[in-house]
C-alpha positions in Angstrom: 0.0 0.0 0.0 2.9 2.3 0.6 3.9 2.1 -3.0 0.4 3.0 -4.0 0.4 6.1 -1.9 3.8 7.2 -3.3 2.4 6.9 -6.8 -0.7 8.8 -5.9 1.4 11.6 -4.4 3.7 11.5 -7.5 0.6 12.1 -9.7 0.0 15.4 -7.9 3.5 16.6 -8.3 3.6 15.6 -12.0 0.2 17.2 -12.6 1.3 20.5 -11.1 4.4 20.6 -13.2 2.5 19.8 -16.4 -0.2 22.3 -15.6 2.5 25.1 -15.2 4.1 24.2 -18.5 0.9 24.1 -20.5 -0.3 27.4 -19.1 3.0 28.9 -20.0 2.6 27.6 -23.5 -0.9 29.0 -23.8 0.2 32.3 -22.4 3.1 32.9 -24.8 1.1 31.9 -27.9 -2.5 33.0 -27.1 -3.6 29.7 -28.6 -7.2 28.5 -27.8 -6.2 24.9 -28.4 -3.2 25.2 -26.0 -5.5 27.0 -23.4 -7.9 24.1 -23.7 -5.1 21.6 -23.2 -4.1 23.5 -20.0 -7.7 23.5 -18.8 -7.6 19.7 -18.8 -4.5 19.8 -16.8 -6.4 21.5 -14.0 -8.6 18.4 -13.9 -5.5 16.2 -13.8 -4.4 17.9 -10.6 -7.8 17.7 -9.0 -8.3 14.1 -9.9 -4.8 13.2 -8.7 -5.7 14.6 -5.3 -9.0 12.6 -5.4 -7.0 9.5 -6.2 -4.7 10.0 -3.2 -7.6 10.5 -0.8 -9.3 7.3 -2.2 -6.1 5.3 -2.0 -5.5 6.3 1.7 -9.1 5.7 2.5 -9.2 2.2 0.9 -6.2 1.2 2.9 -8.1 1.4 6.2 -8.9 -1.9 7.8 -12.4 -3.3 8.0 -14.3 -2.3 11.2 -17.8 -2.9 12.7 -19.4 -0.2 10.6 -17.8 -1.4 7.3 -17.0 -5.1 7.8 -16.0 -5.6 4.2 -13.5 -2.7 4.2 -13.1 0.6 2.4 -12.0 -0.9 -0.9 -14.9 0.7 -2.9 -13.6 4.2 -2.1 -11.4 4.0 -5.1 -14.4 3.6 -7.4 -15.9 6.8 -6.0 -12.7 8.5 -6.9 -12.8 7.1 -10.5 -16.4 8.3 -10.9 -15.3 11.8 -9.7 -12.5 11.8 -12.2 -14.9 11.0 -15.0 -17.2 13.8 -14.0 -14.2 16.3 -13.9 -13.2 15.1 -17.4 -16.7 15.9 -18.7 -16.6 19.3 -17.1 -13.2 19.9 -18.7 -14.6 19.0 -22.1 -17.5 21.5 -21.7 -15.0 24.2 -20.7 -12.9 23.4 -23.8 -16.1 23.8 -26.0 -16.7 27.2 -24.5 -13.1 28.4 -25.2 -13.2 26.8 -28.7 -16.4 28.7 -29.6 -14.7 32.0 -28.8 -11.8 31.0 -31.1 -14.2 30.0 -33.9 -16.1 33.3 -33.8 -13.0 35.5 -33.4 -9.9 33.7 -34.6 -6.6 35.4 -33.8 -3.0 35.0 -35.0 -0.7 32.8 -32.8 2.3 34.4 -31.1 5.7 32.7 -30.6 4.5 29.4 -32.0 7.8 27.5 -31.9 8.4 28.3 -28.2 4.8 27.4 -27.3 4.9 24.1 -29.1 8.3 23.2 -27.5 7.0 23.9 -24.0 3.7 21.9 -24.6 5.7 19.1 -26.2 7.9 18.8 -23.0 4.8 18.7 -20.9 3.3 16.0 -23.2 6.4 13.8 -22.9 6.4 14.0 -19.1 2.7 13.1 -19.1 3.2 10.1 -21.4 5.9 8.7 -19.2 3.9 9.1 -16.0 0.6 7.7 -17.4 2.5 4.5 -18.5 3.8 4.2 -14.9 0.3 4.7 -13.4 -1.5 2.2 -15.8 1.1 -0.5 -15.4 1.5 -0.1 -11.7 -2.3 0.4 -11.1 -3.0 -3.0 -12.7 -0.1 -4.7 -10.8 -1.3 -3.2 -7.5 -5.0 -3.7 -8.4 -5.8 -0.1 -7.7 -8.7 1.3 -9.8 -8.0 4.8 -8.7 -4.4 4.8 -10.0 -5.3 3.0 -13.2 -8.2 5.4 -13.8 -5.8 8.3 -13.3 -3.4 6.8 -15.7 -6.1 6.4 -18.4 -7.1 10.0 -17.8 -3.5 11.1 -18.4 -3.4 9.0 -21.5 -6.3 10.9 -23.0 -4.5 14.1 -22.1 -1.4 12.8 -24.0 -3.5 12.1 -27.2 -5.3 15.4 -26.9 -2.0 17.2 -26.5 -0.6 15.5 -29.6 -3.7 16.5 -31.5 -3.3 20.1 -30.3 0.3 20.2 -31.4 -0.4 18.8 -34.8 -3.5 21.0 -35.3 -1.6 24.1 -34.2 1.3 23.3 -36.5 -1.2 23.0 -39.4 -2.8 26.3 -38.5 0.6 28.1 -38.4 1.6 26.6 -41.8 -1.6 27.4 -43.6 -2.5 30.7 -41.8 -6.0 29.3 -41.1 -6.1 30.2 -37.4 -9.6 29.0 -37.1 -8.1 25.5 -37.1 -6.7 26.3 -33.7 -10.3 26.4 -32.3 -11.5 23.5 -34.4 -8.8 21.2 -33.0 -9.9 22.3 -29.5 -13.4 21.1 -30.3 -12.1 17.7 -31.5 -10.0 17.4 -28.3 -13.1 18.2 -26.3 -15.1 15.5 -28.0 -12.4 12.9 -27.3 -12.2 13.9 -23.7 -16.0 13.8 -23.3 -16.1 10.2 -24.6 -13.2 9.2 -22.3 -14.9 10.7 -19.3 -18.2 9.0 -20.1 -16.5 5.6 -20.4 -14.6 6.0 -17.2 -17.8 6.8 -15.3 -19.6 3.8 -16.8 -16.8 1.4 -15.8 -16.5 2.8 -12.3 -20.2 2.6 -11.7 -19.9 -1.1 -12.7 -17.5 -1.6 -9.8 -19.9 0.1 -7.4 -22.7 -2.1 -8.6 -20.8 -5.3 -7.8 -20.4 -6.5 -11.4 -19.1 -10.1 -11.6 -15.4 -10.8 -12.6 -14.7 -11.3 -16.3 -15.8 -14.7 -17.8 -12.2 -16.1 -18.2 -11.6 -15.4 -14.5 -14.8 -17.0 -13.4 -14.0 -20.1 -15.5 -10.6 -20.3 -13.8 -12.2 -20.0 -10.4 -14.6 -22.9 -11.4 -11.7 -25.1 -12.4 -9.9 -24.4 -9.2 -12.9 -25.4 -7.2 -13.4 -28.5 -9.2 -9.8 -29.7 -8.9 -9.5 -29.1 -5.2 -12.9 -30.3 -3.9 -12.2 -34.0 -3.9 -14.7 -35.7 -1.5 -17.4 -33.2 -2.2 -20.2 -33.7 -4.8 -20.6 -30.3 -6.5 -20.5 -26.5 -6.1 -23.2 -24.2 -7.2 -24.3 -20.6 -7.0 -20.8 -19.3 -7.4 -20.7 -15.5 -7.1 -17.8 -13.1 -7.6 -17.2 -9.4 -7.4 -14.3 -7.0 -7.3 -13.9 -4.1 -4.8 -10.7 -2.3 -5.5 -7.8 -4.7 -5.1 -10.0 -7.2 -3.2 -11.8 -10.1 -4.8 -14.9 -11.6 -3.2 -15.8 -15.2 -4.0 -18.7 -17.2 -2.4 -20.5 -20.4 -3.3 -22.4 -23.4 -2.0 -20.5 -26.7 -1.6 -22.5 -29.9 -1.6 -21.1 -32.9 0.4 -22.5 -36.3 1.3 -25.0 -36.0 4.1 -23.0 -38.5 6.2 -19.7 -36.6 5.9 -18.3 -35.4 9.2 -18.0 -31.7 9.9 -14.3 -31.9 10.3 -13.9 -33.6 6.9 -16.1 -31.0 5.1 -14.1 -28.2 6.8 -10.9 -29.7 5.5 -12.2 -29.6 1.9 -13.3 -26.0 2.4 -9.8 -25.1 3.6 -8.2 -26.8 0.6 -10.4 -25.0 -1.9 -9.9 -21.6 -0.1 -6.2 -22.0 -0.1 -6.1 -22.8 -3.8 -8.3 -19.8 -4.6 -6.2 -17.5 -2.5 -3.1 -18.7 -4.3 -4.6 -17.5 -7.5 -6.1 -14.4 -5.9 -3.9 -13.3 -3.0 -6.1 -10.5 -1.8 -9.5 -12.3 -1.7 -12.3 -13.2 0.7 -13.7 -16.7 0.1 -17.0 -17.7 1.7 -18.2 -21.3 1.4 -21.6 -22.5 2.5 -21.6 -26.3 3.1 -24.8 -28.2 2.2 -26.0 -31.9 2.3 -26.5 -33.8 -1.0 -30.3 -33.1 -1.1 -29.5 -29.5 -1.8 -27.7 -30.3 -5.0 -28.7 -28.4 -8.2 -28.6 -29.2 -11.9 -26.6 -26.1 -12.8 -23.5 -26.7 -10.8 -19.7 -27.4 -10.9 -19.5 -31.2 -10.7 -16.4 -32.4 -8.7 -14.1 -34.7 -10.7 
């Protein structure tokens, strides 16, 4: 968890530096597209702070009030990031409309593009770190922050390309048009982020391949039992929750049934280290047709 916190704090530092560089680029050029790019960087800083708060909160141990822990706090952060991204897109549309109605020449284009390019390179490197480490550490907040920065990288590249084209052709209205395109890309990204994070809050099941793997693990480690049914899974941050019913012969001793449960739980936790496995043992008259039959 300490590494997760360090990465979250690093996002704030990188966000502040990138924000400063992009505003400097917008200031020296007067470009609407560069100003729009800088507006999104404000969101980067805000969402980085939200991710840090979520990561710290999700690290708290379970208690009487929240017996399953604080892991879902990261999904709230990801939803907040999506909302901020949408707000940034709307702000970009507002600035772009001004540029379309009253296009103006761009000052010091080479210097502005150089500064914005440096900020983009920094963002690209950091978003790669966040996405890769977020997946490794199973942190939705860090991964969401990384994907947000990735959209910022693509939008910045589009801005640089569009601005270069506007300078070469003298069609300065392209500056604002590129800003509109960037806003649309950001709007779509924010909407998708909100949708995926809401799925986590709604306890969506694990992906089908993972569920199949869990079924195979149960089947190969349940020798002595008859079947397993009603297998349910969900993800909450870095925690995986698995529960199911295990059917055993009615004459089986409690100690023997408990040993089977321990064996299955140990195998599942080997595949999913941070998981909570709940097994409900039932006699054979509770068997169901739709079930995992033990080999």
